[in-house]
Backbone as a printed PyTorch tensor [residue, N CA C, xyz], in Angstrom:
tensor([[[61.4020, 42.2860, 60.6420],
         [62.5670, 42.7610, 60.2980],
         [63.6600, 42.1820, 59.7480]],

        [[64.1670, 42.0140, 58.4640],
         [65.4740, 41.2090, 58.4020],
         [66.7250, 41.6730, 58.9700]],

        [[67.2200, 40.9780, 59.5390],
         [68.8120, 41.2220, 60.2270],
         [69.7170, 41.6750, 59.0830]],

        [[70.4770, 42.5240, 59.1830],
         [71.1380, 43.1060, 58.2010],
         [72.8390, 43.0190, 58.5810]],

        [[73.0800, 42.5700, 60.1210],
         [74.5020, 42.3950, 60.3030],
         [74.5800, 41.2220, 61.0320]],

        [[75.8450, 40.4050, 61.0760],
         [75.9580, 39.5820, 62.0730],
         [77.6020, 39.8060, 62.4850]],

        [[78.0270, 38.6070, 63.3540],
         [79.2130, 38.6800, 63.8530],
         [80.1050, 37.3260, 63.2990]],

        [[81.3640, 37.6120, 62.9810],
         [82.1600, 36.4980, 62.4010],
         [83.7120, 36.7050, 63.1680]],

        [[84.3150, 36.1570, 62.4310],
         [85.7570, 36.0570, 62.8930],
         [86.8540, 36.5710, 61.8380]],

        [[88.0160, 37.0440, 62.1490],
         [89.1000, 37.3290, 61.2170],
         [90.1220, 36.4900, 61.3040]],

        [[90.6010, 35.8940, 60.3880],
         [91.6790, 35.0130, 60.5710],
         [91.6810, 33.7920, 61.1460]],

        [[92.7670, 32.9640, 61.1320],
         [92.7910, 31.3880, 61.8140],
         [93.3970, 31.1920, 63.0350]],

        [[92.7110, 30.5410, 64.0980],
         [93.3080, 30.5640, 65.2130],
         [93.5750, 29.1520, 65.8500]],

        [[94.6290, 29.1360, 66.6710],
         [94.8570, 27.6530, 67.2980],
         [95.1150, 28.0160, 68.8210]],

        [[94.5590, 26.9730, 69.3860],
         [95.0940, 26.7490, 70.8100],
         [94.9610, 25.2670, 71.3830]],

        [[95.2790, 25.1700, 72.5570],
         [95.2900, 23.8140, 73.2450],
         [95.1660, 23.8160, 74.8260]],

        [[94.2200, 22.9020, 75.1170],
         [94.3060, 22.5600, 76.5620],
         [94.4630, 21.1910, 77.2300]],

        [[94.6670, 20.8410, 78.1770],
         [95.1550, 19.5440, 78.4260],
         [94.1500, 19.0560, 79.8020]],

        [[93.3380, 18.0360, 79.5900],
         [92.3100, 17.4460, 80.7780],
         [92.4470, 16.0860, 81.1570]],

        [[93.1610, 16.1350, 82.2680],
         [93.4020, 14.5340, 82.6740],
         [94.0880, 13.6590, 81.7430]],

        [[95.2000, 14.2210, 81.1450],
         [96.2570, 13.5010, 80.4570],
         [96.0250, 13.8290, 79.0090]],

        [[94.4360, 14.0620, 78.3570],
         [93.9320, 13.9940, 77.0650],
         [94.2050, 15.7960, 76.7400]],

        [[95.0390, 15.7760, 75.2350],
         [95.2480, 17.1080, 74.6250],
         [93.7460, 17.4250, 73.9460]],

        [[93.4700, 18.4590, 73.9010],
         [92.1600, 19.1650, 73.0530],
         [92.8630, 20.3260, 72.0880]],

        [[93.1680, 19.7590, 71.0320],
         [93.5870, 20.9520, 70.2070],
         [92.4400, 21.7370, 69.4560]],

        [[92.0920, 22.8840, 69.6540],
         [91.3790, 23.9330, 68.8590],
         [91.6260, 24.6200, 67.5880]],

        [[91.0590, 24.4260, 66.5730],
         [91.5790, 24.7900, 65.1720],
         [90.4030, 25.8150, 64.6360]],

        [[90.3390, 27.0290, 64.7450],
         [89.3580, 27.7330, 64.3050],
         [89.5770, 28.5250, 62.9250]],

        [[88.4060, 28.4550, 62.0200],
         [88.6840, 29.0250, 60.7090],
         [87.4860, 29.8150, 60.1490]],

        [[87.3920, 30.8540, 59.6280],
         [86.7220, 31.6160, 58.9670],
         [86.0450, 30.9830, 57.7780]],

        [[84.7390, 30.7620, 57.4880],
         [84.0610, 29.9650, 56.3750],
         [83.2030, 30.6890, 55.8920]],

        [[82.8590, 30.9570, 54.7190],
         [81.7190, 31.8470, 54.1560],
         [80.7600, 30.6520, 53.4070]],

        [[81.1230, 29.5700, 53.2490],
         [80.1520, 28.4510, 52.6770],
         [80.4750, 27.0200, 52.9360]],

        [[79.6520, 26.3290, 53.1250],
         [79.8190, 24.7130, 53.5770],
         [80.8270, 23.9160, 52.7940]],

        [[81.2820, 24.1520, 51.5540],
         [82.5020, 23.6970, 51.0260],
         [83.8550, 24.1190, 51.7700]],

        [[83.8330, 25.4830, 52.0260],
         [84.9330, 25.8510, 52.5590],
         [85.1610, 25.5320, 53.8380]],

        [[84.1640, 25.3520, 54.7710],
         [83.9080, 24.6780, 55.8900],
         [84.7420, 23.0900, 56.2140]],

        [[83.9580, 22.5850, 55.1230],
         [84.6660, 20.8850, 54.9920],
         [86.0350, 20.9820, 54.6770]],

        [[86.1730, 21.9900, 53.6720],
         [87.8660, 21.8430, 53.3480],
         [88.8090, 22.0250, 54.5420]],

        [[88.4500, 22.7550, 55.5970],
         [89.2260, 23.2810, 56.6560],
         [89.1810, 21.8400, 57.5180]],

        [[87.8630, 21.3410, 57.9760],
         [88.1200, 19.9470, 58.3520],
         [88.7330, 19.0010, 57.8260]],

        [[88.8220, 18.6240, 56.9100],
         [89.3570, 17.5210, 55.8160],
         [91.3740, 18.0280, 56.2000]],

        [[91.5830, 19.4460, 56.0690],
         [93.0390, 19.6350, 56.4160],
         [93.4450, 19.2780, 57.8450]],

        [[92.3410, 19.5440, 58.7200],
         [92.6350, 19.3170, 60.1760],
         [93.0690, 17.8960, 60.3110]],

        [[92.0410, 17.1390, 59.8370],
         [92.2420, 15.7040, 59.8100],
         [93.3910, 14.9770, 58.9940]],

        [[93.8460, 15.7470, 57.9790],
         [94.8810, 15.1540, 57.6140],
         [96.5710, 15.5980, 58.3380]],

        [[96.2940, 16.8680, 59.2500],
         [97.4320, 17.3030, 59.6920],
         [97.4900, 16.7740, 61.2500]],

        [[96.3600, 16.1590, 61.8410],
         [96.2960, 15.2090, 62.9280],
         [95.8540, 13.8070, 62.4500]],

        [[96.6610, 13.1950, 61.6650],
         [95.9480, 11.8230, 61.1680],
         [95.9670, 10.8390, 62.1350]],

        [[96.5810, 11.0330, 63.4490],
         [97.1290, 10.0960, 64.3980],
         [96.1940, 10.3980, 65.4960]],

        [[95.1790, 11.3420, 65.4790],
         [94.2720, 11.5410, 66.6720],
         [93.4980, 10.6680, 66.9970]],

        [[92.7550, 10.7050, 68.0570],
         [91.7340,  9.8030, 68.5510],
         [90.5790, 10.5410, 68.0380]],

        [[90.0680, 11.7220, 68.0940],
         [88.9390, 12.1770, 67.6540],
         [89.0630, 13.6510, 66.6730]],

        [[88.3180, 13.8780, 65.5960],
         [88.2450, 14.9230, 65.4270],
         [86.6830, 15.7170, 65.4620]],

        [[86.1310, 16.3250, 66.5390],
         [84.7610, 16.7330, 66.4830],
         [84.8660, 18.0840, 66.2410]],

        [[84.0380, 18.5230, 65.6280],
         [83.7430, 19.8640, 64.9080],
         [82.2060, 20.2850, 65.0090]],

        [[81.9460, 21.9240, 64.9640],
         [80.5490, 22.3600, 64.5400],
         [80.9660, 23.5270, 63.5710]],

        [[80.2310, 23.6120, 62.8650],
         [80.1210, 25.0940, 61.9590],
         [78.5560, 25.7550, 61.8040]],

        [[78.5980, 27.0820, 61.4430],
         [77.6380, 27.4840, 61.1540],
         [77.7140, 28.5110, 60.1130]],

        [[77.2400, 28.4920, 59.2950],
         [77.5280, 29.5440, 57.9040],
         [76.2280, 30.2610, 57.5530]],

        [[76.4590, 31.4150, 57.1420],
         [75.2950, 32.3070, 56.7900],
         [74.7260, 33.2720, 58.0930]],

        [[74.3080, 34.5230, 57.2960],
         [73.8410, 35.7600, 57.9030],
         [72.7920, 35.2630, 59.2500]],

        [[71.9680, 34.0580, 59.1320],
         [71.1060, 33.5560, 60.0470],
         [71.4180, 31.8630, 60.1700]],

        [[72.7590, 31.7210, 60.0960],
         [73.3060, 30.2730, 60.4560],
         [72.4050, 29.3410, 59.9030]],

        [[71.9950, 29.5510, 58.0420],
         [71.3540, 28.8780, 57.7590],
         [71.9900, 27.4050, 57.4170]],

        [[73.1010, 27.3180, 57.5710],
         [73.8070, 26.0940, 57.4430],
         [74.7200, 25.6810, 58.7010]],

        [[74.2080, 24.6090, 59.3280],
         [74.8190, 24.1620, 60.3890],
         [75.0150, 22.7460, 60.4290]],

        [[76.1990, 22.3060, 60.9360],
         [76.3840, 20.8610, 61.1340],
         [77.5360, 20.7190, 62.1110]],

        [[77.5820, 19.4600, 62.8850],
         [78.4280, 19.1060, 64.2420],
         [78.3770, 17.6680, 64.2800]],

        [[79.5150, 17.4770, 64.7960],
         [79.9200, 15.8680, 64.7240],
         [80.4860, 15.3530, 66.4420]],

        [[80.1920, 14.5100, 66.5790],
         [80.7670, 13.8260, 67.9340],
         [82.2670, 12.9920, 67.5320]],

        [[82.0500, 12.5080, 66.1050],
         [83.2250, 11.7550, 65.6280],
         [83.5350, 10.6300, 66.6110]],

        [[82.8190,  9.8870, 67.0920],
         [82.9550,  8.7080, 67.8930],
         [83.1260,  8.7540, 69.4940]],

        [[82.7390,  9.8880, 69.7350],
         [82.7870, 10.3990, 71.1920],
         [81.2630, 10.0590, 71.5910]],

        [[80.9000,  9.8400, 72.7750],
         [79.4410,  9.2280, 73.0280],
         [78.4430, 10.8340, 72.8660]],

        [[77.6340, 10.6030, 72.3210],
         [76.4520, 11.3290, 71.6920],
         [76.1960, 12.5370, 72.4810]],

        [[76.4490, 13.6240, 72.0960],
         [75.9130, 14.9170, 72.8230],
         [76.9200, 15.6490, 73.5700]],

        [[78.4640, 14.7750, 73.3750],
         [79.5020, 15.2190, 74.5710],
         [80.4320, 16.4350, 73.7600]],

        [[80.2970, 16.2490, 72.4110],
         [81.3700, 17.0460, 71.7100],
         [80.9110, 18.0780, 70.7060]],

        [[80.2690, 17.6490, 69.4110],
         [79.8410, 18.5700, 68.5300],
         [78.7550, 19.5470, 68.7140]],

        [[77.7920, 18.9710, 69.5640],
         [76.9770, 20.2330, 69.9430],
         [77.4510, 20.9950, 71.0560]],

        [[78.4390, 20.7160, 71.9050],
         [79.0370, 21.4740, 73.1340],
         [80.1100, 22.5240, 72.1640]],

        [[80.4040, 22.2340, 70.8380],
         [81.1360, 22.9090, 70.4020],
         [80.5230, 24.0210, 69.7380]],

        [[78.9370, 23.5220, 69.0880],
         [78.3200, 24.5740, 68.5910],
         [77.4060, 25.3640, 69.8350]],

        [[77.6370, 25.1980, 70.7670],
         [77.1240, 25.9570, 71.5140],
         [77.9440, 26.9040, 72.0760]],

        [[79.0850, 26.6370, 72.2070],
         [80.4330, 27.7760, 72.3950],
         [80.1760, 29.0790, 71.0500]],

        [[80.1680, 28.4580, 69.8700],
         [79.9550, 29.1770, 68.8510],
         [78.5530, 30.1140, 68.9900]],

        [[77.7240, 29.6910, 69.3810],
         [76.4530, 30.2210, 69.5340],
         [76.4920, 31.1360, 70.8850]],

        [[77.0900, 31.0210, 71.7490],
         [77.4820, 31.7800, 72.9660],
         [78.2750, 33.1630, 72.5180]],

        [[78.7410, 32.9190, 71.3560],
         [79.5990, 34.2780, 71.0490],
         [78.8390, 34.8580, 70.0260]],

        [[77.7570, 34.3720, 69.4640],
         [76.7650, 34.7060, 68.6450],
         [77.5030, 35.1580, 66.9570]],

        [[78.2130, 33.9030, 66.9670],
         [79.1260, 33.9420, 65.6610],
         [78.2770, 33.0520, 64.3740]],

        [[78.7670, 33.4030, 63.3040],
         [78.4490, 32.5880, 61.9630],
         [79.8080, 32.6710, 61.0660]],

        [[79.5180, 32.0450, 60.2470],
         [80.7340, 31.7530, 59.0570],
         [81.9420, 31.3690, 59.7280]],

        [[81.7470, 30.3120, 60.6330],
         [82.8730, 29.8040, 61.3380],
         [82.8430, 28.4580, 61.4490]],

        [[83.9230, 27.7800, 61.5510],
         [83.9860, 26.1460, 61.7560],
         [85.1630, 26.4720, 63.1740]],

        [[84.8680, 25.2470, 64.1290],
         [85.4790, 24.9260, 65.0370],
         [85.9130, 23.8160, 65.0990]],

        [[87.1800, 23.0450, 64.8080],
         [87.7300, 21.6850, 65.0640],
         [88.3690, 21.4540, 66.0980]],

        [[87.9220, 20.4400, 67.1840],
         [88.5600, 20.1070, 68.3390],
         [89.2780, 18.7800, 67.8520]],

        [[90.2090, 18.7720, 68.1500],
         [90.9030, 17.0650, 67.9120],
         [91.6070, 16.9550, 69.1150]],

        [[91.2060, 15.4770, 69.5400],
         [91.3670, 14.9250, 70.8240],
         [92.6390, 13.9120, 70.7410]],

        [[93.5540, 13.8550, 71.3440],
         [94.5530, 12.8650, 71.8200],
         [93.9580, 12.4820, 72.9830]],

        [[93.6960, 11.2490, 73.1560],
         [93.1330, 10.5500, 74.3430],
         [94.5460, 10.2950, 75.3690]],

        [[94.3390, 10.5780, 76.6100],
         [95.4180, 10.5520, 77.6170],
         [95.4580,  9.5720, 78.5940]],

        [[94.3890,  8.5080, 78.2300],
         [94.5790,  7.5420, 78.9680],
         [93.4450,  7.3860, 80.0950]],

        [[92.7270,  8.5420, 80.4120],
         [91.8200,  8.7620, 81.6500],
         [90.4460,  9.0780, 80.9160]],

        [[89.5680,  8.0940, 81.3930],
         [88.2040,  8.6190, 80.6330],
         [87.5450,  9.5770, 81.6230]],

        [[86.8300, 10.6430, 81.0920],
         [86.5090, 11.7590, 81.6260],
         [85.2610, 11.7260, 82.0470]],

        [[84.2080, 10.6950, 81.5570],
         [82.7950, 10.7060, 81.8280],
         [82.1530, 11.5480, 80.9340]],

        [[80.5650, 11.3810, 80.9560],
         [79.9150, 12.1240, 79.8690],
         [80.2180, 13.6240, 80.2690]],

        [[79.9250, 13.8070, 81.2830],
         [79.8140, 15.3540, 81.9290],
         [80.9120, 15.8790, 81.7180]],

        [[82.3620, 15.1290, 82.0460],
         [83.7080, 15.9130, 82.1590],
         [83.9920, 15.9760, 80.5360]],

        [[83.5350, 15.2260, 79.5850],
         [84.1060, 15.0590, 78.5070],
         [83.2190, 16.6190, 77.7150]],

        [[81.9110, 16.5160, 77.9110],
         [81.3850, 17.6130, 77.4260],
         [81.8540, 19.1860, 77.9620]],

        [[82.2840, 19.2400, 79.0560],
         [82.7640, 20.2970, 79.3470],
         [84.3840, 20.6250, 78.9020]],

        [[84.7980, 19.4140, 78.6160],
         [86.2500, 19.6120, 78.2190],
         [86.2250, 20.0340, 76.7070]],

        [[84.8720, 19.9090, 75.7990],
         [84.9810, 20.2470, 74.2410],
         [84.5240, 21.5700, 74.3490]],

        [[83.7260, 21.6870, 75.3970],
         [83.0520, 23.2610, 75.3640],
         [84.0060, 24.2220, 75.6850]],

        [[84.9850, 23.7510, 76.9390],
         [86.1200, 24.6480, 77.3660],
         [87.1010, 24.8520, 76.2860]],

        [[87.4260, 23.7010, 75.5780],
         [88.5770, 23.7240, 74.5940],
         [87.7370, 25.0060, 73.3920]],

        [[86.7920, 24.5300, 72.8770],
         [86.0870, 25.5150, 72.0260],
         [86.0420, 26.8810, 72.4150]],

        [[85.7480, 27.6500, 73.8720],
         [85.6620, 28.8680, 74.5100],
         [86.9150, 29.1530, 74.5390]],

        [[87.9830, 28.5670, 74.8640],
         [89.3960, 28.9980, 74.9600],
         [89.9650, 29.1710, 73.6550]],

        [[89.8090, 28.3470, 72.4450],
         [89.9630, 29.1660, 71.3900],
         [89.3670, 30.2050, 70.8340]],

        [[88.0720, 30.3740, 70.8120],
         [87.2220, 31.5020, 70.6680],
         [87.8360, 32.7260, 71.0900]],

        [[88.2480, 32.8850, 72.4980],
         [89.0150, 34.1770, 72.9470],
         [89.9810, 34.5170, 72.3800]],

        [[90.6930, 33.7140, 71.4690],
         [91.6700, 34.3270, 70.5250],
         [91.6050, 34.7680, 69.4020]],

        [[90.2670, 34.8120, 69.0710],
         [89.5160, 35.1030, 67.7200],
         [89.4050, 36.5530, 67.8310]],

        [[89.5200, 37.3540, 66.4980],
         [89.3030, 38.6300, 66.3580],
         [87.8640, 38.7550, 65.8270]],

        [[86.9800, 39.1140, 66.6090],
         [85.5950, 39.2470, 66.1270],
         [85.3450, 40.6250, 65.3590]],

        [[84.7130, 40.2610, 63.9780],
         [84.3700, 41.3760, 63.3920],
         [82.7180, 41.3040, 62.9900]],

        [[82.1470, 42.8040, 62.3530],
         [80.9430, 42.5780, 62.0010],
         [80.9620, 42.3960, 60.2960]],

        [[79.9500, 41.8860, 60.0730],
         [79.5300, 41.5510, 58.6510],
         [78.2840, 42.1330, 58.2280]],

        [[78.3380, 43.0270, 57.1420],
         [76.6480, 43.8580, 57.2140],
         [76.4440, 43.5130, 55.8090]],

        [[75.2470, 43.4370, 55.6200],
         [74.4530, 42.8540, 54.3790],
         [73.9170, 44.1870, 53.4800]],

        [[74.8220, 44.5070, 52.4940],
         [74.3400, 45.5990, 51.5010],
         [74.1000, 45.3590, 49.9100]],

        [[73.4160, 46.4480, 49.7150],
         [73.1690, 46.2120, 48.1950],
         [73.6350, 47.3240, 47.3860]],

        [[74.3770, 46.9300, 46.3400],
         [75.0800, 48.3900, 45.3340],
         [73.6080, 48.7920, 44.7260]],

        [[73.7590, 50.3550, 44.7080],
         [73.0810, 51.1690, 44.1330],
         [73.5640, 51.7520, 43.0820]],

        [[73.2670, 51.5870, 41.8500],
         [74.3050, 52.1810, 40.4870],
         [73.4560, 53.7400, 40.3050]],

        [[74.4240, 54.6630, 40.4510],
         [73.6220, 55.9910, 40.2760],
         [74.3730, 56.7590, 39.1470]],

        [[73.7040, 56.7980, 38.2890],
         [74.2370, 57.6950, 36.7820],
         [73.8130, 59.3980, 37.0830]],

        [[75.0700, 59.9480, 37.1730],
         [74.5200, 61.3950, 37.0920],
         [75.2580, 62.3230, 36.2420]],

        [[74.9510, 63.4430, 35.9580],
         [75.7260, 64.5530, 35.2530],
         [76.8520, 65.3290, 36.0500]],

        [[78.0020, 65.8860, 35.5670],
         [78.7810, 66.8550, 36.3990],
         [77.9070, 67.8680, 37.0640]],

        [[76.7110, 68.4430, 36.6680],
         [76.1070, 69.3630, 37.4150],
         [75.2910, 69.0460, 38.6510]],

        [[75.2720, 67.6340, 38.6620],
         [74.7040, 66.8800, 40.2320],
         [75.5310, 66.6610, 40.7820]],

        [[76.7800, 66.4000, 40.8610],
         [78.0060, 65.9450, 41.4650],
         [77.8790, 66.3470, 42.9020]],

        [[77.9940, 67.6250, 42.9750],
         [78.0020, 68.4630, 44.4080],
         [76.6530, 67.7630, 45.2060]],

        [[75.6270, 67.6570, 44.8080],
         [74.2670, 67.2730, 45.3760],
         [74.3240, 65.9090, 45.5050]],

        [[74.9380, 64.8930, 44.9600],
         [75.1690, 63.6320, 45.1370],
         [76.1970, 63.3620, 46.4160]],

        [[77.2230, 63.9420, 46.0210],
         [78.3560, 64.1980, 47.2430],
         [77.8280, 64.4710, 48.1380]],

        [[77.1350, 65.6160, 48.5230],
         [76.4720, 65.8700, 49.9190],
         [75.5130, 65.1630, 50.3490]],

        [[74.9550, 64.4450, 49.3860],
         [73.5910, 63.6560, 50.1770],
         [74.6500, 61.9480, 50.5150]],

        [[75.7120, 61.5840, 49.7270],
         [76.4340, 60.6070, 50.3510],
         [77.1880, 61.1230, 51.7890]],

        [[77.5310, 62.1150, 51.9440],
         [78.3720, 62.5470, 53.1020],
         [77.5170, 62.8130, 54.1950]],

        [[76.3820, 62.9210, 53.9670],
         [75.0000, 63.4130, 54.9580],
         [74.7480, 61.9980, 55.5800]],

        [[74.3120, 61.0940, 54.7110],
         [74.0010, 59.6250, 55.2520],
         [75.0640, 58.7380, 55.5480]],

        [[76.4660, 59.3470, 55.1120],
         [77.5180, 58.1890, 55.7280],
         [77.4300, 57.1690, 54.7730]],

        [[76.8910, 56.8850, 53.3220],
         [76.7410, 55.9250, 52.3390],
         [78.3900, 55.6790, 51.7680]],

        [[78.8140, 54.1560, 51.8470],
         [79.8540, 53.9550, 51.3880],
         [79.7980, 54.0930, 49.7260]],

        [[81.0770, 54.0290, 49.0500],
         [80.9830, 54.2150, 47.6560],
         [82.0620, 52.9470, 47.1720]],

        [[81.6370, 52.0050, 46.7290],
         [82.5360, 50.7990, 46.2800],
         [83.3270, 51.4480, 45.0110]],

        [[82.8620, 52.0430, 44.1430],
         [83.3660, 52.5410, 42.9530],
         [82.6400, 53.2350, 42.3240]],

        [[83.7100, 54.0890, 41.3520],
         [83.0050, 55.1670, 40.5170],
         [83.5230, 55.2860, 39.4550]],

        [[83.0480, 55.2420, 38.3140],
         [83.6230, 55.4130, 37.0060],
         [82.9900, 56.8450, 36.3920]],

        [[83.8730, 57.2160, 35.7490],
         [83.5360, 58.4730, 34.9400],
         [84.0320, 58.4690, 33.6610]],

        [[82.9800, 59.1140, 32.7770],
         [83.0140, 59.1490, 31.4810],
         [82.9100, 60.8720, 31.3450]],

        [[83.0900, 61.3950, 29.9020],
         [82.7090, 62.8850, 29.5380],
         [81.4560, 63.2100, 29.5510]],

        [[80.6430, 62.4120, 29.4770],
         [79.0180, 62.6910, 29.8450],
         [78.5680, 62.5870, 31.3200]],

        [[79.2600, 61.4710, 31.8890],
         [78.1690, 61.1820, 33.3120],
         [79.4570, 60.5930, 34.2640]],

        [[78.7330, 60.3250, 35.2120],
         [79.4790, 59.6980, 36.6090],
         [78.5610, 58.5240, 36.8800]],

        [[79.1380, 57.1730, 36.9360],
         [78.5410, 56.2000, 37.5730],
         [79.1950, 55.8520, 38.9740]],

        [[78.3900, 55.9990, 40.0120],
         [78.6620, 55.5550, 41.2550],
         [77.9560, 54.4990, 42.0150]],

        [[78.8320, 53.5480, 42.3000],
         [78.1900, 52.2470, 43.1960],
         [77.9270, 52.4400, 44.6740]],

        [[77.2260, 52.8410, 45.1200],
         [76.7080, 53.0080, 46.2960],
         [76.1120, 51.6250, 47.1650]],

        [[76.8520, 51.3390, 48.4910],
         [76.3350, 50.4990, 49.3510],
         [75.5230, 50.7300, 50.1700]],

        [[73.9710, 50.4030, 50.1680],
         [73.1910, 50.8120, 51.0310],
         [72.6350, 49.2260, 51.5030]],

        [[72.0530, 49.7890, 52.7660],
         [71.5840, 48.6760, 53.5010],
         [69.9440, 48.3090, 53.0730]],

        [[69.6380, 46.9810, 52.7990],
         [68.2780, 46.9420, 52.2760],
         [67.1280, 47.8470, 52.6830]],

        [[67.1340, 47.7480, 54.1330],
         [66.1250, 48.7580, 54.5050],
         [66.0870, 50.0280, 54.4270]],

        [[67.2800, 50.6050, 54.1060],
         [67.2780, 52.1020, 53.6910],
         [67.3370, 52.4090, 52.1250]],

        [[67.0550, 51.5970, 51.2480],
         [66.9230, 51.8000, 50.0770],
         [66.0290, 52.5110, 49.6050]],

        [[64.5690, 52.4480, 49.8840],
         [63.5430, 53.2600, 49.3270],
         [64.0500, 54.6010, 49.8190]],

        [[64.4250, 55.1800, 50.9320],
         [64.6640, 56.5950, 51.3840],
         [65.8960, 56.9240, 50.4670]],

        [[66.6810, 56.1720, 50.3600],
         [67.9310, 56.7580, 49.7770],
         [67.6400, 57.0420, 48.1560]],

        [[66.9890, 56.0020, 47.6140],
         [66.4950, 56.3390, 45.9060],
         [65.3300, 57.6050, 46.2770]],

        [[64.7030, 57.7790, 46.8220],
         [63.7020, 58.8540, 47.0010],
         [64.6430, 60.1510, 47.6880]],

        [[65.6450, 60.1510, 48.1110],
         [66.2810, 61.3470, 48.1860],
         [67.1490, 61.7060, 47.0600]],

        [[67.8700, 60.9020, 46.5240],
         [68.5470, 61.1300, 45.1760],
         [67.7600, 61.6650, 44.1820]],

        [[66.5760, 60.9600, 43.8570],
         [65.3930, 61.5510, 43.1340],
         [65.1960, 62.8980, 43.4360]],

        [[64.9550, 63.4600, 44.6720],
         [64.3030, 64.7780, 44.8880],
         [65.6430, 65.7300, 44.8750]],

        [[66.6320, 65.3330, 45.0040],
         [68.0840, 66.0150, 45.3700],
         [68.4650, 66.6750, 43.6130]],

        [[68.3740, 65.6080, 43.0470],
         [68.6960, 65.8170, 41.1640],
         [67.4740, 66.1220, 40.5920]],

        [[66.3510, 66.3290, 41.2380],
         [64.9010, 66.6780, 40.3880],
         [64.6450, 65.4600, 39.6240]],

        [[65.1980, 64.5010, 39.7280],
         [64.9040, 63.3720, 38.7370],
         [65.7840, 62.8860, 37.6440]],

        [[66.7840, 63.7380, 37.6120],
         [67.8510, 63.6760, 36.5080],
         [68.8350, 62.6150, 36.7460]],

        [[68.9100, 62.0770, 37.9690],
         [70.0740, 60.9920, 37.9980],
         [68.9340, 59.6000, 37.9230]],

        [[70.0510, 58.6250, 37.2470],
         [69.2380, 57.4760, 37.0150],
         [69.7690, 56.1500, 37.9600]],

        [[68.9500, 55.6000, 38.4340],
         [69.0990, 54.6530, 39.5970],
         [69.0330, 53.2160, 39.1530]],

        [[69.8440, 52.2070, 39.3510],
         [69.7990, 51.0130, 39.2490],
         [70.1020, 50.0400, 40.3070]],

        [[69.4010, 49.2150, 40.5760],
         [69.6740, 48.1810, 41.7840],
         [70.8990, 47.2130, 41.2100]],

        [[72.1880, 46.9240, 41.8530],
         [72.8410, 45.8220, 41.8820],
         [72.7380, 44.9690, 42.5100]],

        [[73.9690, 44.1370, 42.7130],
         [73.8700, 42.8400, 43.3920],
         [74.1430, 43.1620, 44.8760]],

        [[73.6620, 42.0240, 45.7620],
         [73.7640, 42.1820, 46.9290],
         [75.2520, 41.8850, 47.4870]],

        [[75.8500, 42.1220, 48.5880],
         [76.9670, 41.8990, 49.0350],
         [77.2480, 41.9310, 50.6520]],

        [[78.1500, 41.3170, 51.2470],
         [78.2850, 41.1810, 52.5400],
         [79.4130, 41.9100, 52.7070]],

        [[79.9360, 42.7200, 53.3510],
         [80.9050, 43.6530, 53.6690],
         [81.2260, 43.5750, 55.2410]],

        [[82.7440, 43.9760, 55.5640],
         [83.0710, 43.9370, 56.9510],
         [83.4040, 45.4020, 57.0860]],

        [[82.7030, 45.6090, 58.2490],
         [82.8360, 47.2490, 59.1340],
         [83.5900, 47.1170, 60.1590]]])
């Protein structure tokens, strides 16, 4: 069965830790596309243009379909994958975490460096507001005034959200937000409730925050 919800973040956060003289700045952004994630990365690079490294990881999509990470010159496996591990430990997507390092003069070693990047990302994520995103599909229902009570009772009973409603002298058009897994049962209920009088059309897929 397809997942219909996932965790993400709301808003931009910033944090900083210091390890053996090196400063690790964590900048975390919500990103719903690869282009948006890459754009935030570029902004961080421009802001901290004099920094030693800009390591990052991002995950985009309900199933983290788009993932990328980079050590940006740090020893392989010490930065990008550690940041991604922090993201995955919180089960998040639609997010980019950029860790900017200002070298403090003391080498941390491979193990110490990996811990520093992971801890920096984890510390930044602690300040994030976690949200749940749900995949929905619009169901456009056209019905007459006489069927209004029946439709509204069904909506209230099943706790379906209405994204918009359009009224004309002849009919009402309600756009319902329905999980894909519930679509067949909702359509059947509408048909039965109105004795086939309501006209149902499938609309576009949407991701909403609950």
